[in-house]
C-alpha angles and dihedrals in degrees: 000000000000120000117260116267112254112222134169135193091263089061089067095051109094143138090283086074095061109140094023121115146184117220153159131203091287111029139037122201124190114235091223090054093057091079095057099034137063138213088191098072093248095301101116093113090062089059096052111126094001132126102243129195113208114207111166131156098227137040097233095060089042094054093046091050091048091052091048096047098041108103091017107059120063089227140348128209111208112211124193115232093247096054110141107251090217087073098053099090092051092047093047091051094042093050096040090236116190100166139035131208112200145145090223105057093164090070093062103060095098098043098085093236105134101201117058118170121190118224113211144165142259096059119244124221114257141165112273116247132207129236112273106177146350106276119218111227113215120196130178129237116231095273094221091149099042134291108020117249118241116235118195125215140169123231087244091058093045093051100032094107093054108095125176134177090213131291119346115271114230123003118007112265118246116225128190133173129215093197133066111264091217093063128092112236109187 
């Protein structure tokens, strides 16, 4: 039996996506630029093999950080913006977090997490990296009865229902979401 192929989101971003973008109400980022640009200020190598907590105030920076970290970080814990701060210590301990990616680094000084990386726009040019490992994606339940539970996923499990017969024929499709991509929905 051969080992499973390890793939990451970056492995699906190629020249065939020229002209396609990811955006929010304020910024637009080309999908083909993501491979040679960074939202992490050139600090991706420091996050290699780590358990990273992502706590960002907007979905665009969150999605760019997820794409950049997938295949590099050992695991990443996706936190919604309204997560109760009283739960952070328990979640950091439960997930074995040793790094944080945030747009509010000043809020992390007292957590005991030694590596805090700021995610910021606009993107900076960087050297493209290859996929190193399968990243475990950790998402939180709603936490209606206390500290949210951590639910682990693989990228394969998260994307398994997406089936395509190749690139879209005709104009590029437009996708939108009405839910927060950092929330567990199942």
